[in-house]
C-alpha positions as CSV (number, residue, x, y, z in Angstrom):
1,X,0.0,0.0,0.0
2,X,1.3,3.4,-0.9
3,X,0.4,7.0,-0.4
4,X,0.1,9.4,-3.3
5,X,0.3,13.2,-2.8
6,X,-0.9,15.4,-5.6
7,X,-0.2,19.1,-5.5
8,X,-1.7,21.7,-7.8
9,X,-1.4,25.5,-8.4
10,X,-5.2,25.9,-8.0
11,X,-7.9,24.2,-6.1
12,X,-10.1,24.2,-9.2
13,X,-7.5,22.2,-11.2
14,X,-7.1,19.7,-8.4
15,X,-10.8,19.2,-8.1
16,X,-11.0,18.7,-11.9
17,X,-8.3,16.1,-11.7
18,X,-10.0,14.2,-8.9
19,X,-13.4,14.3,-10.8
20,X,-11.6,12.8,-13.8
21,X,-10.4,9.7,-12.0
22,X,-12.3,6.6,-12.8
23,X,-13.0,5.7,-9.2
24,X,-15.4,2.9,-10.1
25,X,-12.8,1.2,-12.3
26,X,-9.9,1.4,-9.9
27,X,-11.0,-0.1,-6.6
28,X,-7.4,-0.1,-5.3
29,X,-7.3,3.8,-5.3
30,X,-9.1,5.8,-2.7
31,X,-9.2,9.5,-1.7
32,X,-8.1,10.0,1.9
33,X,-8.3,13.8,2.2
34,X,-8.1,17.1,0.3
35,X,-6.4,20.2,1.9
36,X,-8.0,23.2,0.1
37,X,-5.5,25.7,1.6
38,X,-2.4,23.7,0.5
39,X,-4.1,22.6,-2.7
40,X,-3.1,19.0,-2.1
41,X,-4.9,15.6,-2.2
42,X,-3.8,12.5,-0.4
43,X,-4.7,9.2,-2.1
44,X,-4.1,5.6,-1.1
45,X,-3.1,3.0,-3.7
46,X,-3.4,-0.5,-2.4
47,X,-1.7,-2.0,-5.4
48,X,1.5,0.2,-5.2
49,X,4.5,-0.3,-3.1
50,X,6.2,3.1,-3.1
51,X,4.9,6.5,-1.9
52,X,4.8,9.1,-4.7
53,X,4.6,12.9,-4.8
54,X,3.1,14.4,-7.9
55,X,2.5,17.9,-9.2
56,X,-0.3,18.9,-11.6
57,X,1.8,20.7,-14.2
58,X,0.9,22.3,-17.6
59,X,1.1,18.9,-19.3
60,X,-0.6,16.8,-16.6
61,X,0.9,14.9,-13.7
62,X,4.7,15.4,-13.2
63,X,6.7,13.4,-10.6
64,X,8.2,15.7,-8.0
65,X,11.7,14.8,-7.0
66,X,13.8,15.9,-4.0
67,X,17.3,17.2,-4.0
68,X,18.7,13.7,-4.2
69,X,16.7,13.0,-7.4
70,X,14.3,10.6,-5.7
């Protein structure tokens, strides 16, 4: 089980992304919480092994990396 954090520049864009997820077709994915002030969503993926941190960029989801490149 892994946590997925999605960050967006705007709450509206984050909401649009979450609405677009096929929740009924992906039973392993669940929404844990949305932080409107931070414009982040925390999801849980029961099929994944690694936690991920994503940003909603101009071309869609982009993996966020830390200073070590991870």
